[in-house]
Each structure stands twice: as structure tokens, then as C-alpha cells.
C-alpha positions in Angstrom: 0.2 -39.4 -2.5 1.9 -36.6 -4.3 3.7 -33.7 -2.3 2.9 -30.3 -2.5 4.5 -28.5 -5.4 6.9 -25.4 -4.8 8.1 -23.3 -7.5 12.0 -23.8 -7.4 12.8 -20.2 -7.4 11.2 -20.2 -4.0 13.1 -23.0 -2.4 15.9 -20.7 -1.2 13.5 -18.2 0.2 13.3 -19.3 3.9 13.2 -16.3 6.0 10.3 -14.1 6.9 11.9 -11.0 5.8 13.9 -12.0 2.6 16.3 -9.6 1.2 15.3 -7.2 -1.7 17.7 -8.9 -4.0 16.0 -12.4 -3.2 12.6 -11.0 -4.1 14.1 -9.4 -7.3 15.5 -12.8 -8.3 12.4 -14.6 -7.6 10.0 -12.1 -9.2 12.3 -11.9 -12.5 12.9 -15.6 -13.0 10.2 -17.5 -11.1 7.4 -16.7 -13.4 3.8 -15.5 -12.5 3.2 -18.3 -10.0 6.0 -17.3 -8.0 4.9 -13.6 -8.1 1.5 -14.6 -7.0 3.3 -16.6 -3.9 5.4 -13.5 -3.1 2.3 -11.2 -3.2 0.1 -13.5 -1.0 2.5 -14.4 1.7 5.9 -12.6 1.9 4.5 -9.1 0.8 1.1 -9.0 2.6 1.0 -11.5 5.7 2.7 -11.8 8.9 4.3 -9.4 11.3 6.0 -6.4 9.3 9.5 -5.7 9.7 8.9 -2.4 11.1 6.9 -3.8 13.9 9.1 -7.0 14.8 10.2 -5.6 18.2 6.9 -5.1 19.5 4.5 -7.0 17.3 1.4 -6.2 19.5 1.9 -2.6 18.5 0.9 -3.6 14.9 -2.2 -5.2 15.9 -3.3 -2.2 18.2 -2.6 0.1 15.3 -4.7 -2.0 12.9 -7.6 -2.1 15.5 -7.4 1.6 15.9 -7.3 2.0 12.1 -10.1 -0.4 11.5 -12.5 1.8 13.8 -11.5 4.9 12.0 -11.8 3.5 8.6 -14.9 1.4 9.2 -13.3 -1.9 8.0 -12.1 -5.2 9.5 -8.6 -5.3 11.1 -7.8 -8.4 9.0 -8.3 -6.2 5.9 -5.4 -3.9 6.9 -1.8 -4.7 5.9 1.4 -3.1 5.3 3.6 -3.2 2.2 6.9 -1.5 1.1 9.9 -1.5 3.2 8.1 -1.3 6.4 7.1 -5.1 5.4 10.3 -6.5 4.5 12.9 -4.3 5.9 14.3 -3.2 2.5 12.6 -1.2 -0.4 11.5 -3.1 -3.6 11.5 0.3 -5.4 13.4 0.0 -8.7 16.6 1.9 -9.3 18.8 3.2 -6.6 16.2 2.7 -4.0 16.3 -1.0 -4.4 17.5 -2.6 -1.0 17.5 0.7 0.9 16.7 -0.2 4.7 13.6 1.0 6.3 14.4 4.0 8.6 12.6 6.8 10.4 12.9 8.6 7.0 10.7 5.8 5.3 6.8 6.1 4.8 4.4 3.6 6.3 2.5 2.2 3.2 -0.6 0.7 4.2 -2.9 -1.4 2.1 -6.9 -2.0 3.0 -8.6 -4.6 1.0 -12.2 -3.7 1.5 -15.1 -3.5 -1.3 -17.1 -0.9 0.8 -14.1 1.5 1.4 -12.9 0.9 -2.2 -16.6 2.2 -3.4 -16.6 5.1 -1.1 -13.2 6.5 -2.6 -14.2 5.7 -6.2 -17.3 7.6 -5.7 -15.4 10.5 -4.0 -12.8 10.4 -6.9 -15.7 10.8 -9.5 -17.1 13.5 -7.5 -14.0 15.4 -7.6 -13.2 14.7 -11.2 -16.5 15.9 -12.1 -15.9 19.1 -10.0 -12.5 19.6 -11.4 -13.7 19.4 -15.0 -16.6 21.6 -14.7 -14.9 24.3 -12.6 -16.5 23.8 -9.5 -12.9 22.7 -7.7 -9.8 24.5 -8.8 -6.3 23.8 -7.9 -4.6 26.4 -5.5 -1.1 26.6 -7.6 0.5 25.1 -10.7 2.1 22.3 -8.7 -1.4 21.3 -7.5 -2.8 21.5 -10.8 0.1 19.2 -12.2 -1.0 16.5 -9.6 -4.6 17.1 -10.2 -4.1 16.3 -14.0 -2.3 13.6 -13.3 -4.6 11.9 -11.1 -7.5 12.8 -13.5 -5.8 10.9 -16.2 -4.7 7.8 -14.1 -7.8 7.4 -11.9 -10.0 5.6 -14.2 -7.2 3.2 -15.4 -6.4 2.1 -11.8 -10.0 2.3 -10.7 -10.6 -0.2 -13.6 -7.9 -2.4 -12.1 -9.7 -2.3 -8.7 -7.7 -0.1 -6.5 -7.1 3.6 -5.7 -4.7 5.7 -3.6 -6.6 8.0 -1.0 -4.2 10.9 -1.6 -5.5 11.2 -5.3 -8.6 12.9 -3.9 -8.1 16.4 -2.4 -8.4 16.8 1.3 -11.2 19.4 1.0 -14.8 19.9 1.9 -16.9 18.1 -0.2 -14.8 14.9 -0.1 -15.4 13.6 3.5 -13.9 10.2 3.2 -10.4 11.8 1.7 -10.5 14.0 4.7 -11.1 11.3 7.3 -8.3 9.3 6.0 -5.9 12.2 5.8 -6.7 13.0 9.4 -6.3 9.3 10.3 -2.9 9.1 8.6 -1.6 12.2 10.6 -2.9 10.9 13.7 -1.4 7.5 13.2 2.2 9.0 12.9 1.7 10.8 16.0 0.3 7.8 17.9 3.4 6.0 16.7 5.7 8.6 17.9 4.0 8.5 21.2 4.2 4.5 21.7 7.3 2.8 22.9 9.3 0.7 20.5 7.0 1.6 17.6 8.4 2.5 14.4 9.0 6.0 13.6 8.0 7.1 10.0 8.2 10.2 7.8 4.5 10.0 6.7 1.7 7.2 6.1 -0.4 6.7 3.2 -3.2 4.2 2.2 -4.1 2.4 -1.0 -7.3 0.8 -1.0 -8.1 -2.5 -3.1 -11.6 -3.8 -4.1 -10.7 -7.3 -3.1 -7.6 -9.7 -2.7 -7.6 -10.8 -6.3 -7.3 -7.2 -7.3 -4.3 -6.7 -4.8 -2.5 -9.9 -5.6 -2.8 -9.1 -9.3 -1.3 -5.6 -9.0 1.5 -6.6 -6.9 2.4 -9.4 -9.2 2.4 -6.7 -12.0 4.5 -4.5 -10.2 7.1 -7.1 -9.3 7.1 -8.2 -13.1 7.3 -4.7 -14.5 9.7 -2.7 -12.0 12.2 -5.1 -10.8 15.4 -5.9 -12.6 15.5 -8.8 -14.7 
């Protein structure tokens, strides 16, 4: 009987919260298979570092979010520095510890919510291009133009950031998510031993395959080699 085969680059990664440098090393030298393993296990499953002191708070938050977003709690996870305790962002932010100045980066894997956001994005894009919706100032116009250009590309890869759709009337799913993120931060403030964060955001994926592929791609393209 043959034993299970484990990529050699992963042999030394035996902690629930590996350091950013360990993740970077595996991502850089372990190949696509190792990056897929990182995405499926360390970067999406288990109790996030930010909730390690009182893990039940994480599940309570997921249950509350699931009701607000009309998804299953198991379809909600946390990535970023709240997941491992250190930032994986390239450059000077690499290895920066999770702190109250960090954001809570939520991920939802739900085809139904993805479709709602895709439709809302397409409606907003049409409104913007036809003059029905207009940005309030030059800074907002800059973000709108960037979102208009990026949106179709990332939708084609099976994900979208909820914040790409303005929090305005006419886009109720965006408004609902925006309000939910505000309330989440406030509820965390009111909860004993819950992580305190600067803000919260949501990225929604069509399915798990799209999630794993995008995380693996991000690891391959942004981490130092």
C-alpha cells in the first residue's frame, strides 16, 4: 500500500498559523500543487487567528452573517492577517501582525450571492455608462472608472468585491452588505474577547474552485520568489 504523498515544501509547515515567511517560501518554491494546498487548508479552514482566544465567537459571527446574507455559515470564511495572524500582502506589509488597525477580510463562497452581486454590478455599470448614476466627486469617479474596467475581468474569474458596487438606492444587495459590515464591526466591539478591527469587507466567489484558483494565483504573482 502506497502512503499519501505530500509536497516536500510543505513538510516543515506543521502549525495551524504558519508565518508569512513560511507561506511565502512554500508559495514561491512549492509549485502550483503546494499553492492549492495552502489555499484549501491553511488559508480558508479552521479557526482564524483573530478568533483563537474565544473560537465560539467566530461561529456566532458566521451564523449571524449567514442569516443577513442568506447563505450557509460554512460558506463564510476569513482570509488575510486575521486568518494567519500576519499579513501576506507583498512589500513592506508582508508579515505585519494582525491588530486593531487591521481589516477583517471576509470571503463568501456562494453561487446565489455571487449572481446577485454580478447582476447588481452590471446594473450599476449600465447606469454609470448611460448617465443614470454619477459619482459625487473626482475621487469617487476614479474608483468608479477602475471598478468599471476591472469588474468584467474578475467576474469572468468567478469573484467580485461587494464594495465595487456603490452603497446607493437601486443596488439593495450592496446596501445590505454595507450595513452588515458596519453592524459586524459594532457587534465585535460589544463582544468580550472578540477581535477589534478597523473595518470589514466581503469578497464573494462563485464556487470553491474559483476561490482556490484565485488564492493560488495571488500567491504565485504577489509573493517574493
